[in-house]
N, C-alpha and C positions, 0 to 999 in steps of 0.2 A: 521187335525190339527185344533184346534179351534182358534177362533179369538184372544183370550188372548195370546196364545202361539206365534201366528204370530207377534203380537205387541211386545212381549218380545224379540223375535228373531231380529226384525227390530231395536229395541232399542239397543240391544247388538251389532249388526253389525255397527250401527251408532256410538256407543261409541268406538268400536275398530278403526273405520275409523278416528274419531276425535282424538283419542290418537295417531294414526300414523302421522296424519298431524301436531298435536301439537309437537310431538317428532321431526319431521323433521324441524319444524320452530325453535325449541330450539336448535337442534343439528347442524344447519347451521353455520359453522365456516369458517372464511376467514383465509387462511394460507399465511403468508408473510415470504419470505426468503430474508434475507439481506446478501450481500457479496460484494466482489470487485475483479476486474481483474487487473493485473499489466503487463506492457510490459517493457522489458529491452532492451535498445539500445546495439547494438553490432557493432564493427568496421567491422565485416565480412559482414554486410548488405549493406555497402556503399563502392563500389570499383571503383575508378577512376585511370587510369593508362595509360602509354605509351603502344601502341600495338606492337612496334618494327617495324612499317612501316614508312619508309622515303618516303613520297609521291612525293616529288619534291625537287630538290636542284639546286644550281648554277653551278654544275659540268658539264662541256662540254668538248669537245676535246681540245679546246683552252683555257679553263679556268683552274683554280687551282683545287687541289684535295680536296674533301669533304668526310670525313669518319664519319659515325654515328655509335655509339655503344649504342644500346638500348636493354635492356633485356625485353622480352615480359612481360606485366603485372607488370611493375616496376614503381615506383614513380619518378625515376630520369633517365636521359639519358646523355651520354657524347658525345659531338660533337667535332671532330677534323677538323680544317681547316689548310691546308698547302699550301705553295707556295705564300702567300701574300708577296709582295716585296716592294710596295711603298705606300705612303700616299693615303688614300681614297680607296685602294683595299678592296673589301668586298665580302664575301661569305656567303651563307645561306643554311639552310636545313629546310624543312617543315616536322614536326613530327606529327603523328596521335595520338590522345588521345581518349580513349573510356570510357564512363560511363558504366562499366560492372555490375552495380547493377541490381537486378531483378526488383525492383519496387520503387527505391528511386531516385528521380530526383536531379540533382545538381543545386543549386541556382546560383553558380558561380564556374568557374574553372579558375585559373590563373597559370602562370608559372614564377618562379623566376630564374634568372641567377646568378651563382657565377663564378668568374674568379680568378685565382691565380696571375693575372697580377698586379705587384706592380710598374712597370716601366711607366705606362701610355701610352703604345704603342697601346694597343688594347681597343676597345669598343665592349662589348658583349651585345646583346639585345635579348629579347623575346617578340614577338607580337602575340597575339591571332588572328587567321585568318581563312579563309575558305581553302578548299583544294588547291586552286590556289595561295594562298598567300596574298589575299586581306584582310586587317585588318577588324576585326569585333568589334562590341560594345556590343553585347548580349552574355554574358558568361554563360548563363544557358544552361544546357545540360540534356535532358530527359534520363531516364534509357534506356540503349541499344544504345544510339545515340553516334555520334562521333563529335569531334571538332579538330582543328589543331593549332599548334604554329609554327611560323617562328623564328628560332634561327639563329642569324647572328653574324659575327665577322667582324670588320672594323679596318683597320690600321689608327690610328690618326696621326702618323708621320712615315716617312721613317726610318726603322731601319738601323743602321750602323754596328751592330753585330747581330747574330742570337738570336732571342727572342722566347720564347715558353710560352704558358699559358694553363692551363686546364680550360675548359668551361663545366659547368654542369647545366642542366636545371632540375628544381624540381617542381612538381605539388603541388598546394594547391587547395583543393576543399571543398566547403561547401554544405552540404545536405540541401534540403528544409525541414523545420521542419514539420513533419506530423501532429503535434497537432495544427498547425495554419491553416491547410487547411480546407476550408468549403466544405461541400458536398451538 
């Protein structure tokens, strides 16, 4: 091959190479994809309930009768106290509450008491507590953890006739807002 053909071949190869580089530079495009993701809250994700466990009560051989009716995984429980006879007689039951959520912590759990007593004979109360009945002030409960409530009934005056009241404990729980957590 002569010198002129070699130079022509080198020029052609350089031209093809430059065209390829030029095309690659011009054809370099940035692809941007826009979109969004949405999450929908569901009541099924946050589950706080009575476990149906009565961990401790004031019922002893010499004490009055305490009967607890709790349906497992229910938001309310019925507690029956019988045998209260004179002013200041008091009975209690400690009920277990569980945050059965998979990964949602409870910011707070409280229990409200309702009583059908219109005579003013009974005082029904609910106090958040530990398993032994000692009052607590931190009502936050992590997912899978347990807390307790001490439900009690006290006679405010000695009854002269038989008096009966229905006492119901109902859970109110507030989930920690996942959007406010920092990582």
